[in-house]
N, C-alpha and C positions, 0 to 999 in steps of 0.2 A: 081837699082830700082829708078824710078822718083817719088819723094814724092810731094804731093800736098802742095802748099805754105800755110802758116798759114792764109793768107787773103782769099784764095779760099776755104780753109776748112770751115771757118766761113761763107763765102758767100754761100757755098753749103747748110749749115744749114739754113741760112736765106731764101734761095730759097725753101727749103722743108717747112719751116714755111708758106711761101706764098701760098702753096697748100691748106692751111686751110681757105684762104680768102673766103668771101661770096659775093664779089663784082662781078657784071656782066661785068664790063669794064676792070679793071686792078687788078691783085692780087699782093699785096705787102707783103713781109715778112721782119721783122727787128729783130735783136738780139743785145743786149748790152753785151759787153765783157769787163772785167777788170782783169788784171793779169792772163790772159789765163783761166778765168772762165766765163762761161755764167751766167750773172746776171738775164736776163729776155728775153722773146721773145714777139713778137706781130705781128698780121696780121690785115688787114683792114676788118672790118665787123660792123654790127649794134651793138649798145650798148646791154649789157646783158639783156635778157628778151624781146627785141624787135625783130620783124620779120626781117630777112635778105632779101636783094634784090633777092638772088638766090631762096629763098622760095616763094617770091611774084611773081617772074618771070618778074620783070620790074625794070629798072633803071630809076628813075625820071629824072636824068640829060640827059640820052640818049633820053628819051621820049620828053623832051623839047628842044633837040638839043643844049644843052649847051656845049661849047668847053672845052677842058682840061684846068685846072687851073683857072676856073671861077666858081662863085656861089657855093662854097663848102657848104654853109648853106642848100642847097637843097639835099645834099647827106646824106644818112642814116648812112654811115660808120664813125667809129672812125678810123683814120689812123693808120697804122702799127707802126710808130715811137711813136705816142701818146700812143698806147696800151702797147708798151714795156716800155715806161717811167712810165706809171701808175702802172705797175707791179713791178717796181724796187725801192729799198730803195735809197733815195737821196745820202747818204754817199757812196754808192757803185757805183753811176754813175759819181761822180766827177773824171775827168781824164780818163773816160772809152771811148771805141770806139763803135759806132753803125754801124753794117753791114746791108745793105739793098739790096734786090733783087726784081725785078718786072717782072711779067709774064702777057702776054696778056690772059685775062680770056677766050676768045673764042678759041684761038689756043694752049695755053699753052706754047708758045714760049717766050723766054727772050725779054724784052723790054729794049733797050739801051738808054742812054742819060737821064734817069729819075733823078729826084732830089726831095728833100723835098719841100713841099709848104711853104708859108710864115709863116703860123701858126705853122707847125711842126718845122721849123727853130727856131722860138722863144722858143718852148718847149725844143728843144735840147740844146739851149744856156742856158736856165734857169736850166736845169737838171745838167749842169756842164760837159756834154759830150765834150771830147776834139777833136775827129775827127769822120768823117763819111766816110765809105767805101761803094761805090756803084758799083754793078756789071753791066757791059755793055755787055759782052759776057761770055761764059763758063769759060774763063781764063783771060779776061781783066776787069779791074776795075779802078775806080778813087778814090783817097784819098782826102778828103776835110778837111782842117783845119778849125774847127768851128770859130776860130778867124777871118777868112775871112768874115764870115757871120756877125760878130760883127762890123768889120772895114768897110765893104761895105754894109751898112744898106739899103737894097732894099725897106724897108717899107717907106722910105722917097722919093722915086722916084716920081717926078712930084708933090710933095706936098711942100708947103711953099717955092717954088722957087728953090728947090734943083735939 
């Protein structure tokens, strides 16, 4: 019997969590795991009590033609990583792993090559999460050492002569 790897087991769960997303562009799911226990889950959607894009039938960023990775302040959603972090106790996140999967909201297909935005990277760093595992295909994934995000501070790119 071929057994699913531990990484793909948790990525399968993150992918299922993504199915709860309310975003009309991309559906993200994230889970935080420590010592083989799921600490929390999160998907991208509007803050509690606010209307979701799927309920409104419009994505403001799509409507305005805003490309991926820009003008997040115009998005209604709280990102999956942020929602998972909000739901987890800090002491249980220190040294944990965040697993993330992304689906195209229109087709339901996996989106490869995705990564956390700069704001989510900062939150992951501050939460004390040690690594991030991102699904690219049904069986392929990338493991990111969060220390790389600390050492290669992309928030300084093009600023102050860096």
